[in-house]
N, C-alpha and C positions, 0 to 999 in steps of 0.2 A: 372604893377608889382603885384599888389594885386590880379588881376584875375588869373595870372599865378600860384601864390602860392596857390590860392583856388583850381585850377584844379589839381595841384600836390597832395595836401592833399586828394582830392576826389579819385584820381587814386590809391594812396597808400591804402586808406580805402577799395576800391573795391577789390584790389588785396588781402588784408587781409581776406576779407569775402570769396573770392573764395578759398583761402588756407584752411580756417577753414571748409568750406563746404566739401572740398576734404578729409580732415582728418576725419570728421564725417562719411562720406560714407565709407571710408576704415575701420573704426572701426565697423560699422554695418556689413560689409561683413565678417570680421573676426569672430564677434560674431555669425553670422548666420552659418558660416562653423563649428564652435565649437559645436553649438547646434545640427546641423545635424549629426555630428560625434557621439556625445553622445547619440542621439536618435536612432542610427542605431543598438545598442545592440551587435555589434561585431560578429554576426552570421547570418546564412541564412538557408533556408530550404535545400539547396544543399550541404552545408558543414559548418564546424566550422572554422571561419575566424579570431578569436581573438588571437589565439596563446597560450592562457592560458588554465586553466582547464575548461572543459565543465561544465556549470552551470545547475544542474539538480534538479528538485523538484519532490518528490514522495509523495504518500498518506500513505499507510500502512507500518509498520515497516519491514515486510517480504520483500517487494520490495526494500526498502531503503538498506537493508543488501545485497541483491543480486547485486544491482548497485555498491555498494562499493567493493564487492568481484571481480567483473568483470572489473570495471572501474579503480580500483587502483588509482595511483597517477594522472591520467589524468582527474579525475572528482571531482567536488565539489558538494556534495549531501546535500540537505535539505529535511528532512522528516517532513511532517505536523503532523502526528499522532504518539504520543509517547506511552509508555507502558500504559496499562490499559484503553486505549481510544477505545470506541466502534465506528467503522467506519459507522455502520448503522445509527447512530444518530449524527454523527459529522457534525458541521456547520462551514464553513470556516469564519474566522475573516478577518478584513481588512488587517491585517498583512499577513495572509495566501494568500490572493488574490494578494498582492504585491509580495510575493515569487513566486507565479505562473507566474505573469507577467514578472518577471526578469529572469525566467528560459529559457534556450535554448531548453531543453527537459523536458517534463512532463511524468512520468510513473504512471499509476494507475491500479487497478485490473480490473475494469469493471464488467459486469453482475449485475449492480445496487448495488454492495457492498457499494459504496460511494453514497448512495441514495440521500442525500441532497446536493451533490456537482455536480450532473450530468449535470445540465444546465451550470454551470461555466466551467466544463471540455470540454463540447461540443463547447462552444464559443471560448475557448482557441485553440481548434483544427483548427479553421479557420485561426489562425495567427502564429502558431508554431508547432513543432513536438510534438504531444501528442499521447501516445501509451497506449492502454489497453492490458496488458500482457496476459490476458485470450483469446485474439483473436488468439493466436497461438495454443490453444487447440481445437481439432476437436469437433465441436458441437455435433456430434454423441456420444462422450464420456462423455458429461456433464449429470448430474442428472437433470431431467426435470419434471416440472409441477405435475399434478395429479398422474402420474405414480409412483412417490416417495412420495406422500402426501405433496408436497411442496406448499408454498403460493406465489410463483413467477415463472416466466418462467424457469429460470435456477438457480441452487445452485451456489453461487459465491465462496464458500470456497475451491477453487481448490488446495490450497497449502497443503491440508491434504492427497492428493495422490502425493507422491514425484515425480512420473513420470510426472504428470501434471506440477509440479513446475519446472521440467527440461525444459519443453517447454517454460515456462515463462522466464527462464534464457536465453534461446536461443533468445527470442524476444529482450531482453535487449542487448545481445551481438551484434545482427545484427543491431540494431538501433545505437549503439555507433560506429560501424564500418562505417555505412553510413554517419553519421554526422562528424566523425573525422577519415577519412581514413589514415591519417599519422600515427596513432597508432593502425591500424587494427591488426597487428601481436601481439601486447601486449594484445588486447582484446581477440583474439583467444586463446592465451596461458593461460590467466587467466580463461577464460570460460572453457577450456578443463580440467584444474585442478579442478575447482569447480564442474563441471558436474561429474567428477570421484568420488568426495566426496558424491554427491547426489546419485549416483548409489550404493555406499557402504551403505549409510543411508537407502535406499529402501530395500536392502537385509537384513540389520540388523533389521529393523522394522518388516518385515515379520517373521523372525526367532524368535524374542522376543514374538510377539503375539501368535505364534504357541505353546508357552510353557504354555499358559492358558488352563485349561481344557475346552473342547468344550462347555459343557453346561453352563459354567460361562462366556462365551464371549459375555456379554451384557454390553454395555456402555451407561449409562444414564447421561445426562448432562442438563444444564439449557436451552440451545437452540440448535437447530438442526444444529450445525456447523460441525459435524464429519461424515457426510454421505459418503463423498469420502474416508475417513479413513476406515470406516467400509467395504465399497465395496472392497477396495484395499487389506485389510489385514485380512478379515474374522471375523468381529465383527457385531453383531446386535446392531444398534445404535438407541437410543430413546432420543428425546429432548423435554423438557417441553414446550418450545416456538417453533415457526416456525423457518425458516432459517434466518429471520430478527428479531432482538430484538425490532423493531418498533411495532411489534404485541405483546400484553400481554397475558400471560396464564390466562385462566378463571378457574372457580371452577370445571367445568367438566374435563378440562385438568388435573388438580391436582388429582381429584378423579380417573380418568381412569388410570393414571400412577401409583398411589398408589396401586390400585387393581392389576395391572399387576405385580408390584414388590412383593407384598405379595403372590400372587398366585404362582409365579415362584421362591420364596424364594431367590430373588436377595439380595446380602448382602451389596452392596456399590453403592453410586451415587457420582457424581463429580460436584464440583463448577467450575466456570470459572473466570479468573482474570478480565475480562472486563464486566462481567454481574452480577448485584446484586443477592444475594443468597436467597432472601426472599421467592420466589416460591418453590425452592428446600427444604427449611426448612419446608414449609407447607406440602410437600410430606412426609418428614421424620416424622413429628409429626403425620400425618394421619396414617402412617404405624405403628407407636408405639402404637396408640390407638387400633389397631387391633392385637396387640401382636407380631408384627414383628419389630425387631430392624434393622434399616438401618444406616450404617456408612458413613461418608464423606470419600470417597476414596482418596481425595486430590484435589488440585487446578490445573486445566489445563489451558494452554494458548490456546485460540481459535482465536479470531479476533485481538489480539494484543500480541506482544512478551513481554519478561521481560525487566528489566531496562538495559540501555546501560552499557556496561562494565561487564555484567554477562554472563555466558554461555547461559542462556535463552534469552538474548538480541540479539541472532543471530537465523537465521532460523533453522540451523542444531541443535543448542543447545536447541531450543524450542521443536522441534520434539522429541529429545532424552528424554527431561524432561517428556513430555507427555507419551511417551511409557513406561518409567520406572515407572511412577506413576500409570498408568493403570495396568501394569503387577503385580506390588507389591500388589495392592488392590484386584485384581480378582483371583490371584493364591491362 
């Protein structure tokens, strides 16, 4: 009798162990499934699968604005670079890298504008949709190398020719349609309306600059960001620094620019919101010592837009601000 009871207790014990083992295995399977689902990101290279807004991370504010204009309610956009931030010198923080990791699409300018981020962006391109909007601009239309006195292969400031920025907008439209075909009609409609505004802006800019007397159409700024603007709308453009603010203006640069301004009786120079004005102030002081007064014609937005919620915090508002400032100073 004692042996039977002992065997019975052993059988119950073994059955309990088997049930406990089964429950633990089931729990592990459920946990594994949840982790796999969470790690999938809800999207893929072939399409947007999550059903919610597309998660997009951008670099410069000009791109952020265009994505919002074209994407509308179907996108959730995070811009890394805020107003007054110099993209040439921008270094991504751990938080910025996390935002890039979480994005389904990354849009950036390219042409080495985001110079310190290029390695990160290239690595991201191996794992997710990563688009340089400048790739839509024909390389034959870009300002290049020694031909224009530049210090890099291409001038990255393509947004200052509105026609080039229309190409950038088309690249954003096409990418959104490819990743989220269910809302392609909305992206087409939003893009068409926005491109019409850009065509109007291009015509308006050309007409405004044409009101400046021809001999006064000289735009002098802290760094050479406005080359495309000058080529497109008929201004001679001179920058104290090269196209990248990573290079500093030397004494000879200051002297040469001062002598040009004095010799040609140029009356105004311009500062930039994202570039320190120290070197420009040295030019103004040097001209004054030679008996020529130079005025600050105003502050221009070059590599960064204005504050969110202001007209200058949009691409179109930024361009209009710059044009009005230049025309008022040089007329």
